[in-house]
C-alpha positions in Angstrom: -11.8 -5.1 -4.0 -11.3 -4.8 -7.7 -9.2 -2.0 -9.0 -6.7 -1.4 -11.9 -3.3 -0.1 -12.7 -4.6 3.3 -13.7 -6.3 3.8 -10.4 -3.2 2.6 -8.4 -1.2 5.1 -10.4 -3.7 7.9 -10.0 -3.8 7.4 -6.2 0.1 7.3 -6.1 0.0 3.8 -4.6 2.7 3.1 -7.1 4.6 5.7 -9.2 7.3 5.7 -11.8 9.2 8.0 -9.5 8.8 5.5 -6.6 10.1 7.9 -4.0 6.7 9.8 -4.2 4.5 6.7 -3.8 2.4 5.5 -0.9 4.1 2.1 -1.3 7.6 3.6 -0.8 6.6 5.7 2.2 5.0 2.7 4.0 7.8 0.2 3.1 9.6 -0.7 6.3 10.6 -4.2 5.3 14.1 -5.5 6.1 14.6 -7.8 3.0 14.3 -7.5 -0.7 12.0 -10.5 -0.7 9.8 -8.9 2.0 9.6 -5.8 -0.1 8.3 -7.8 -3.1 5.7 -9.5 -0.8 4.6 -6.1 0.3 4.4 -5.0 -3.3 2.1 -8.0 -4.0 0.0 -7.0 -0.9 -0.4 -3.5 -2.3 -1.3 -4.8 -5.7 -4.2 -7.0 -4.7 -6.9 -5.8 -2.3 -8.7 -8.3 -0.1 -12.3 -9.3 -0.9 -13.6 -10.5 2.4 -14.0 -8.6 5.7 -12.7 -11.6 7.7 -9.5 -11.6 5.6 -9.0 -7.9 6.2 -9.6 -8.3 9.9 -7.1 -11.2 10.1 -4.4 -8.9 8.7 -5.4 -6.2 11.1 -5.1 -8.5 14.0 -1.7 -9.8 12.8 -0.4 -6.2 12.6 -1.8 -5.4 16.0 -0.1 -8.5 17.5 3.2 -7.6 16.0 2.9 -4.1 17.4 2.0 -5.4 20.9 5.0 -7.8 20.9 7.4 -5.7 18.9 10.2 -6.3 21.3 9.9 -10.0 20.6 10.8 -9.6 16.9 14.3 -10.9 16.1 16.5 -8.3 14.5 19.3 -10.8 13.7 17.6 -11.6 10.3 18.7 -9.2 7.6 18.8 -9.1 3.9 22.5 -9.9 4.1 21.6 -13.1 6.0 19.3 -14.3 3.2 21.8 -13.4 0.5 24.6 -15.3 2.2 22.3 -18.4 2.5 21.6 -18.3 -1.2 25.3 -17.8 -2.0 26.1 -20.8 0.2 24.0 -23.0 -2.0 25.1 -21.5 -5.3 28.9 -21.7 -4.5 30.9 -24.7 -5.6 32.8 -26.0 -2.6 34.5 -29.3 -1.6 32.4 -31.9 0.1 31.7 -31.0 3.7 32.3 -34.1 6.0 29.1 -35.8 7.1 30.0 -36.6 10.7 33.0 -34.4 11.4 35.1 -35.1 14.5 37.6 -32.7 16.0 40.4 -34.0 13.8 38.4 -34.2 10.5 37.1 -30.7 11.1 40.7 -29.4 11.7 41.8 -31.3 8.5 39.0 -29.6 6.5 40.0 -26.2 7.8 43.7 -26.7 6.9 43.3 -28.4 3.5 40.1 -26.6 2.3 40.8 -23.2 3.8 38.9 -21.0 1.2 35.8 -23.4 1.4 36.0 -23.5 5.1 35.9 -19.7 5.4 32.9 -19.5 3.1 31.1 -22.3 5.1 31.9 -20.7 8.4 30.7 -17.3 7.3 27.5 -18.7 5.7 26.7 -20.8 8.8 26.8 -17.6 10.9 24.0 -16.2 8.7 22.1 -19.5 8.5 22.3 -19.8 12.3 20.9 -16.3 12.8 18.1 -16.9 10.3 17.0 -20.3 11.7 17.3 -19.1 15.3 15.3 -16.0 14.4 12.6 -18.1 12.8 12.4 -20.3 15.9 12.1 -17.1 18.0 9.2 -15.8 15.9 7.4 -19.2 16.1 7.9 -19.3 19.9 6.6 -15.7 20.4 3.7 -15.5 18.0 2.3 -19.0 17.4 -0.4 -18.9 20.1 -3.8 -20.4 20.2 -5.5 -17.0 19.8 -3.2 -15.9 17.0 -5.0 -14.7 13.8 -5.8 -17.6 11.5 -3.5 -16.4 8.6 -0.6 -16.0 11.0 -1.2 -19.2 12.8 -1.3 -21.2 9.5 2.0 -19.8 8.2 3.8 -20.3 11.5 2.5 -23.9 11.9 4.0 -24.6 8.4 7.3 -23.0 9.4 7.4 -25.1 12.6 7.0 -28.3 10.6 9.8 -27.3 8.3 12.1 -26.3 11.1 11.4 -29.0 13.7 14.4 -31.3 12.8 16.6 -33.0 15.4 19.7 -32.0 13.4 18.9 -28.4 14.4 18.7 -29.1 18.1 22.2 -27.8 18.6 20.8 -24.3 18.0 18.8 -24.5 21.2 22.0 -24.9 23.2 23.9 -22.0 21.7 23.2 -18.3 21.8 25.2 -17.4 18.7 27.0 -19.1 15.8 30.4 -18.4 17.3 29.5 -20.6 20.3 29.5 -23.6 18.0 32.7 -25.8 18.0 34.4 -26.3 14.7 33.0 -29.8 14.2 29.5 -28.8 15.4 29.5 -26.0 12.8 30.6 -28.3 10.0 28.0 -30.9 11.0 25.3 -28.2 10.8 26.7 -27.0 7.5 26.6 -30.6 6.0 22.9 -31.0 7.0 21.8 -27.6 5.8 23.6 -27.9 2.5 22.7 -31.5 1.5 19.4 -32.2 3.4 17.7 -28.9 4.3 17.8 -26.8 1.1 14.1 -27.1 0.2 13.0 -26.6 3.8 15.2 -23.5 4.1 14.0 -22.1 0.8 10.4 -22.4 2.0 11.3 -20.9 5.4 12.8 -17.9 3.6 9.6 -17.4 1.6 7.6 -17.6 4.8 9.9 -15.0 6.4 9.3 -12.7 3.4 5.6 -12.7 4.2 6.2 -12.1 7.9 8.7 -9.3 7.0 6.0 -7.6 4.8 3.4 -7.8 7.7 5.9 -6.6 10.2 6.9 -3.7 8.0 3.3 -2.7 7.7 3.0 -2.8 11.5 6.1 -0.5 11.8 4.6 1.9 9.3 1.4 2.1 11.3 3.3 2.9 14.4 5.6 5.4 12.7 2.8 7.4 11.1 0.2 6.9 13.8 -2.3 5.3 11.4 -5.6 3.9 12.8 -7.3 0.6 11.9 -10.7 1.3 10.1 -13.8 -0.5 11.1 -15.6 -2.6 8.5 -19.4 -3.0 8.7 -21.4 -5.8 7.1 -23.7 -3.9 4.7 -25.3 -4.5 1.3 -25.4 -0.7 0.9 -22.4 1.7 0.3 -21.2 3.4 3.4 -18.1 5.6 4.2 -17.7 7.7 7.3 -14.3 9.2 8.1 -13.1 11.9 10.5 -9.7 13.6 10.4 -8.7 12.1 7.0 -5.5 13.4 5.5 -3.2 12.5 2.6 -0.4 10.2 3.7 2.2 11.8 1.4 1.8 15.4 2.7 4.2 16.7 5.4 1.6 19.2 6.8 -1.8 18.0 5.7 -5.2 19.5 6.5 -7.7 17.0 7.8 -11.2 16.3 6.3 -14.4 14.8 7.5 -16.7 12.9 5.0 -19.9 11.0 5.4 -21.5 9.2 2.4 -24.1 6.5 2.2 -26.9 5.3 -0.1 -29.0 8.4 0.4 -26.2 10.8 0.0 -23.8 9.1 -2.3 -22.5 11.8 -4.7 -20.0 14.6 -3.8 -20.0 17.5 -6.3 -16.7 19.2 -5.5 -15.7 22.7 -6.7 -12.8 25.1 -6.1 -10.0 26.9 -7.9 -7.0 25.2 -9.2 -4.5 24.5 -6.4 -7.3 24.8 -3.8 -7.0 21.1 -2.8 -9.6 19.2 -4.9 -7.3 16.6 -6.3 -5.5 16.1 -3.0 -8.8 15.4 -1.2 -10.0 12.9 -3.9 -6.6 11.1 -3.7 -6.7 11.1 0.1 -10.2 9.4 0.1 -9.1 6.9 -2.5 -5.8 6.1 -0.9 -7.4 5.6 2.6 -10.1 3.3 1.2 -7.4 1.3 -0.7 -5.2 0.9 2.4 -8.2 -0.2 4.4 -8.9 -3.0 1.9 -5.4 -4.5 2.3 -5.7 -4.6 6.1 -3.5 -1.5 6.6 -4.1 1.4 9.0 -5.4 4.6 7.5 -4.4 8.3 7.9 -7.4 9.5 9.9 -8.8 9.8 13.4 -11.4 7.2 12.6 -12.9 5.4 9.7 -16.0 3.2 9.2 -16.8 1.7 5.8 -18.5 -1.1 4.0 -16.5 -3.6 2.0 -16.3 -2.1 -1.5 -16.4 -4.4 -4.5 -14.3 -2.0 -6.6 -12.4 1.3 -6.7 -11.9 3.2 -9.9 -10.5 6.6 -10.7 -10.5 9.1 -13.6 -7.7 11.5 -12.6 -4.6 11.5 -14.7 -5.9 10.7 -18.2 -3.4 11.1 -21.0 -3.5 11.2 -24.8 -2.0 8.5 -27.0 0.0 9.9 -29.8 0.9 6.5 -31.2 -2.7 5.5 -31.6 -3.8 8.9 -32.7 -6.1 9.2 -29.7 -6.8 12.6 -28.2 -7.0 13.5 -24.5 -10.8 14.0 -24.8 -11.2 10.6 -26.6 -9.4 8.8 -23.8 -11.4 10.7 -21.2 -14.6 9.4 -22.9 -13.2 5.9 -23.1 -12.3 5.9 -19.4 -15.8 7.1 -18.4 -17.4 4.6 -20.8 -15.4 1.7 -19.3 -16.2 2.9 -15.8 -20.0 2.9 -16.5 -19.8 -0.6 -18.1 -18.1 -1.9 -14.9 -20.1 -0.3 -12.2 -23.6 -0.9 -13.7 -23.6 -4.3 -12.1 -25.4 -3.7 -8.7 -22.1 -4.0 -6.8 -20.6 -1.4 -4.4 -18.1 0.8 -6.1 -16.2 4.0 -5.1 -15.7 6.2 -8.2 -13.3 9.1 -8.1 -13.4 11.7 -11.0 -11.1 14.7 -11.1 -11.9 17.6 -13.5 -14.1 15.7 -15.9 -13.7 16.5 -19.6 -10.7 18.8 -19.5 -9.9 18.0 -23.1 -12.7 19.9 -24.8 -14.1 23.5 -24.8 -16.1 24.9 -21.8 -19.6 24.7 -23.3 -19.0 21.2 -24.6 -17.5 20.1 -21.2 -20.5 21.5 -19.4 -23.0 19.6 -21.5 -21.0 16.4 -21.4 -20.4 16.7 -17.6 -24.1 17.3 -16.9 -25.2 14.2 -18.9 -22.6 12.0 -17.2 -23.5 13.2 -13.7 -27.2 12.9 -14.2 -26.6 9.3 -15.4 -24.3 8.3 -12.5 -26.7 9.7 -9.9 -29.1 6.9 -10.8 -26.6 4.3 -9.5 -27.5 4.3 -5.8 -25.3 1.3 -4.9 -22.0 3.1 -5.4 -20.3 6.3 -4.0 -19.0 9.1 -6.3 -16.7 12.0 -5.7 -16.4 14.3 -8.7 -14.5 17.5 -8.9 -15.0 20.2 -11.5 -14.2 23.9 -12.2 -17.6 24.1 -14.1 -19.6 25.4 -11.1 -22.3 26.6 -13.5 -23.7 23.1 -13.9 -24.4 22.8 -10.2 -27.7 24.8 -10.4 -29.3 22.1 -12.6 -28.2 19.4 -10.2 -29.7 20.8 -7.0 -32.9 18.9 -7.7 -31.2 15.6 -6.9 -31.4 14.9 -3.1 -28.5 12.5 -3.0 -25.9 15.1 -4.1 -23.6 16.9 -1.6 -22.1 20.1 -2.7 -18.6 20.7 -1.3 -15.9 23.2 -2.1 -12.5 24.5 -1.2 -12.2 28.3 -0.8 -9.5 30.6 -1.9 -8.7 33.9 -0.3 -7.4 36.8 -2.3 -5.7 39.8 -0.7 -3.7 42.4 -2.6 -3.7 40.0 -5.5 -2.1 37.3 -3.4 -3.7 33.9 -3.1 -3.9 31.9 0.1 -5.5 28.4 0.5 -6.7 27.0 3.8 -7.6 23.6 2.3 -10.7 23.3 4.5 -13.6 21.3 3.0 -16.8 23.4 3.2 -20.4 22.9 2.2 -21.5 24.8 -0.9 -20.3 25.7 -4.4 -17.2 27.8 -5.3 -17.3 30.2 -8.2 -13.7 31.3 -8.0 -12.0 32.3 -11.2 -8.3 32.8 -10.5 -6.5 31.8 -13.7 -5.8 35.4 -14.8 -4.7 36.4 -11.3 -2.2 33.5 -11.2 -0.8 34.5 -14.6 -0.4 38.0 -13.3 1.2 36.9 -10.0 3.7 34.8 -11.8 4.7 37.8 -14.0 3.5 36.1 -17.2 1.5 39.2 -18.1 4.6 41.4 -17.6 6.7 39.1 -19.8 4.1 39.2 -22.5 3.8 43.0 -22.4 7.6 43.3 -22.9 7.5 41.2 -26.1 
């Protein structure tokens, strides 16, 4: 699924303040390298249903056999292996005996200490990889997992490592066994071990995704083979909210446009981001925050939410809004299936101008039946002229006012909101009182 950096930022997949990003919340990896693999997964959506299903099956398998995952491999293990290769140490004896091992320990004491400590971490890493291969490389394993584990098995299947099978932990190795292992790993196994670490990073990323699914009780979406756009979701919520309100949504070719209204703070932006975030997660093989979700494979996902001006180029907010819409139209007018999310279109111009521009854009986008659109606006007046189009759904978030106090239930309802609450909010926040005292 094609997307861009603007969309990933709009949906909070990545954020400058990373703590408030979807990536950060769902990152359960154990290593820095695993984290970077996960970042790559979150940066490039999959383009085939079979690829998505393979990732789903891998995550399901990891969850089913979670107790079989080795916890001995840590980020510290990988760091110490790298340090072992980077450090300058005296030559490790090739075929150490009890006496030559003792000699190396006495006359090369600092190097011996580093070697012993490093071999403890290398032992745990290699043993852990052997454990993963044994537990997860089955005939019915998903193709992507089977391929990567078969490669790991070829790299690790060396008779010089047979000693690991007879020992439970590194401290069980005798001094000369430890030095023999260290000699082989340092002088003959560097490339293999480097490739094994890269493989583990990928496994760590997938395992972290599986743990996130379990932690947040996410569900795997069902993809349908269809040449038409389709999205059905029940109990959808925004993954970043602590106490979210769930939504239901049903869109297809015959009903492909949501015209969303409601007051500021009523929940429009959150809903749009929840839909976009869930569709994005589905396309990387991840579970989604919902009770159930069925969707087609989308060719692309684009948003128009957090448009900014560009002072350096002398470009206004409105100009950049227009450019974003223009580029979106150029992209999606290709017969492919797109999900387009637009929040508060044309905020950068006056109300009358915004109404005219919004109406023109909406009436044009409605012609594209092969894509799905969700568009929010506070310009409820333009809804009347759009009622003639049968493929538009009118949805709104209501606001309750009692004794000049606002309350939001965040429930998505059928219809059109005409709430006008700006002055009330100014009054509630004592801005009017401050102005009167000037």
